[in-house]
DRENPALUM-107372 format. One line per 4 residues: number of its first residue (from 0); for each residue y negated, z negated, x negated of N, C-alpha, C, O. Coordinates in steps of 0.02 Angstrom, whole numbers. Last residue first. Layout:
BEGIN
NUM> Y/Z/X/Y/Z/X/Y/Z/X/Y/Z/X; ...
//
This chain:
BEGIN
98> 698/2503/1977/634/2472/1996/608/2497/2062/554/2476/2084; 811/2575/1952/821/2504/1970/755/2472/1993/756/2419/2025; 777/2696/1904/797/2694/1975/806/2622/1999/809/2609/2059; 751/2671/1772/695/2691/1814/713/2690/1888/669/2682/1930
94> 880/2636/1726/825/2588/1723/768/2607/1768/739/2563/1800; 948/2757/1746/971/2696/1780/915/2645/1783/903/2614/1834; 884/2839/1655/876/2852/1727/897/2792/1767/867/2777/1819; 932/2784/1536/861/2782/1550/848/2792/1625/807/2758/1655
90> 1070/2818/1549/1048/2748/1544/974/2741/1562/956/2695/1599; 1064/2957/1547/1091/2923/1605/1068/2850/1607/1050/2824/1660; 1014/2968/1415/973/2990/1472/998/2959/1537/958/2938/1578; 1124/2924/1342/1062/2887/1338/1015/2905/1396/981/2862/1423
86> 1216/3025/1374/1230/2956/1393/1166/2914/1392/1155/2874/1438; 1150/3134/1313/1162/3134/1385/1174/3063/1409/1146/3042/1460; 1155/3095/1179/1090/3102/1212/1097/3103/1288/1054/3076/1323; 1292/3101/1159/1257/3038/1149/1190/3040/1184/1170/2991/1216
82> 1315/3236/1176/1342/3189/1226/1311/3120/1219/1305/3083/1268; 1255/3291/1060/1227/3304/1127/1252/3255/1179/1214/3234/1222; 1223/3199/916/1274/3227/959/1247/3233/1030/1219/3185/1057; 1141/3134/829/1125/3203/845/1178/3238/888/1177/3299/895
78> 1075/2995/774/1118/3015/829/1100/3086/850/1051/3097/885; 979/2994/674/1047/2972/658/1097/2994/712/1154/3010/696; 845/3020/695/892/3076/693/964/3058/678/1005/3102/671; 791/2879/683/769/2939/647/822/2993/639/842/3011/583
74> 794/2761/740/856/2779/704/848/2847/671/892/2870/635; 681/2749/814/679/2719/746/744/2733/708/747/2718/648; 665/2794/943/672/2844/891/675/2815/821/671/2852/772; 663/2710/1051/601/2717/1012/606/2767/955/556/2781/922
70> 793/2712/1096/741/2741/1138/677/2753/1099/640/2800/1113; 858/2647/989/878/2715/1010/822/2748/1049/805/2806/1036; 792/2525/984/793/2568/925/811/2639/943/783/2687/915; 819/2474/1110/749/2490/1093/746/2535/1031/702/2578/1027
66> 953/2440/1104/933/2499/1142/862/2521/1125/847/2580/1125; 1016/2388/946/973/2374/1005/950/2439/1038/931/2487/1004; 1180/2411/901/1113/2438/892/1072/2421/954/1093/2439/1009; 1322/2366/814/1280/2349/871/1209/2370/856/1180/2351/805
62> 1454/2462/766/1389/2440/745/1347/2427/808/1339/2471/850; 1617/2484/715/1575/2462/770/1509/2436/742/1509/2392/698; 1704/2619/654/1663/2562/635/1617/2546/693/1583/2590/718; 1861/2687/659/1801/2674/700/1767/2611/675/1796/2557/675
58> 1981/2795/638/1938/2754/596/1873/2746/634/1834/2794/641; 2147/2836/679/2079/2822/702/2043/2778/651/2071/2729/625; 2279/2858/649/2229/2900/616/2158/2888/639/2113/2926/622; 2349/2759/726/2360/2766/654/2305/2805/619/2285/2787/563
54> 2235/2682/843/2293/2723/826/2294/2734/751/2245/2720/716; 2176/2510/850/2167/2582/837/2234/2617/825/2282/2587/801; 2118/2391/915/2188/2411/917/2190/2486/910/2204/2522/958; 2003/2265/857/2019/2332/877/2095/2343/876/2132/2308/841
50> 2003/2092/914/1990/2147/868/2011/2214/897/2034/2218/954; 2010/1972/982/2072/2009/970/2063/2067/921/2111/2088/890; 1894/1907/1016/1925/1890/953/1989/1928/937/2018/1919/884; 1821/1942/1127/1866/1884/1132/1903/1867/1068/1940/1818/1067
46> 1665/1982/1144/1716/1996/1094/1764/1937/1093/1748/1886/1061; 1588/2053/1288/1604/1996/1245/1662/2016/1200/1702/2061/1215; 1457/2125/1384/1516/2131/1341/1526/2068/1301/1478/2034/1282; 1367/2148/1491/1391/2080/1475/1455/2082/1434/1502/2045/1447
42> 1424/2312/1541/1374/2259/1536/1407/2192/1520/1465/2181/1534; 1449/2474/1506/1485/2410/1506/1433/2355/1492/1403/2353/1439; 1425/2621/1585/1389/2566/1553/1430/2503/1561/1443/2481/1617; 1488/2787/1560/1491/2721/1591/1447/2673/1552/1433/2683/1492
38> 1510/2958/1585/1471/2905/1552/1473/2842/1593/1462/2843/1654; 1621/3091/1550/1599/3038/1596/1563/2984/1557/1584/2967/1501; 1631/3257/1532/1615/3197/1492/1585/3146/1540/1530/3157/1567; 1760/3371/1574/1700/3334/1593/1693/3275/1545/1742/3247/1521
34> 1824/3540/1547/1826/3467/1541/1760/3436/1563/1709/3470/1569; 1837/3676/1544/1829/3645/1610/1830/3569/1607/1835/3537/1659; 1754/3789/1429/1803/3737/1447/1787/3708/1516/1732/3715/1542; 1656/3889/1412/1719/3894/1375/1774/3846/1399/1833/3860/1390
30> 1549/3866/1494/1565/3936/1479/1634/3943/1446/1666/3995/1452; 1529/3728/1498/1563/3761/1554/1581/3834/1541/1624/3861/1576; 1530/3606/1403/1525/3677/1386/1561/3719/1439/1617/3742/1428; 1522/3477/1463/1491/3491/1398/1484/3564/1381/1436/3583/1347
26> 1478/3431/1616/1526/3477/1586/1495/3499/1520/1446/3536/1520; 1450/3257/1650/1427/3325/1638/1485/3366/1611/1535/3339/1587; 1423/3111/1753/1464/3154/1710/1432/3223/1703/1392/3243/1745; 1375/2935/1771/1375/3006/1787/1420/3045/1741/1452/3017/1696
22> 1393/2797/1769/1325/2824/1768/1322/2898/1785/1272/2922/1811; 1484/2660/1825/1486/2732/1815/1415/2758/1819/1379/2743/1867; 1498/2504/1746/1464/2545/1796/1467/2618/1777/1454/2637/1720; 1581/2357/1728/1579/2425/1703/1552/2469/1760/1580/2470/1815
18> 1602/2203/1696/1550/2241/1733/1543/2310/1702/1503/2320/1657; 1683/2138/1613/1703/2137/1683/1654/2176/1727/1664/2182/1787; 1731/2192/1452/1678/2182/1501/1708/2181/1571/1755/2220/1585; 1764/2175/1276/1785/2181/1345/1726/2167/1391/1677/2135/1371
14> 1790/2242/1110/1748/2211/1161/1778/2221/1230/1814/2270/1242; 1858/2317/1021/1876/2246/1024/1835/2208/1075/1845/2148/1084; 1841/2454/1013/1787/2411/989/1807/2337/984/1776/2300/947; 1957/2518/1055/1918/2548/1001/1863/2503/974/1840/2513/917
10> 2016/2436/1155/2055/2462/1099/2011/2483/1040/2027/2468/983; 1909/2408/1245/1945/2354/1211/1981/2380/1149/1977/2349/1096; 1872/2540/1282/1822/2493/1256/1856/2438/1217/1836/2422/1161; 1993/2589/1333/1967/2615/1270/1914/2570/1240/1910/2563/1179
6> 2004/2515/1455/2056/2511/1403/2028/2533/1335/2039/2499/1285; 1888/2557/1520/1899/2485/1509/1950/2476/1453/1941/2434/1409; 1910/2695/1526/1853/2668/1487/1861/2594/1473/1843/2571/1419; 2024/2708/1608/2027/2728/1538/1970/2698/1498/1981/2677/1441
2> 1975/2666/1731/2030/2629/1700/2033/2644/1625/2044/2600/1584; 1881/2769/1751/1860/2699/1747/1913/2656/1713/1897/2614/1670; 1953/2891/1761/1911/2878/1703/1890/2804/1696/1883/2780/1640
//
């Protein structure tokens, strides 16, 4: 998964990072599937200017959002996907364990 996240970060966003940290994984629906959702944090991202390298049917708009907006709820329900909330919780736990 680590190799895939570095590649996908560059392909889907145009950003790269030399500091990718594994935060954890969950099974999104163990009653029906055996897949896992892995969460990583890419720190000190930079945009080298190459842009996205999307597949033919991929449509991805990159929007930079300050973490404070997500944590403070000012995005007002915009993020309603369960895996997004899991990733944000992993991030919050990382901050509390760093102190």
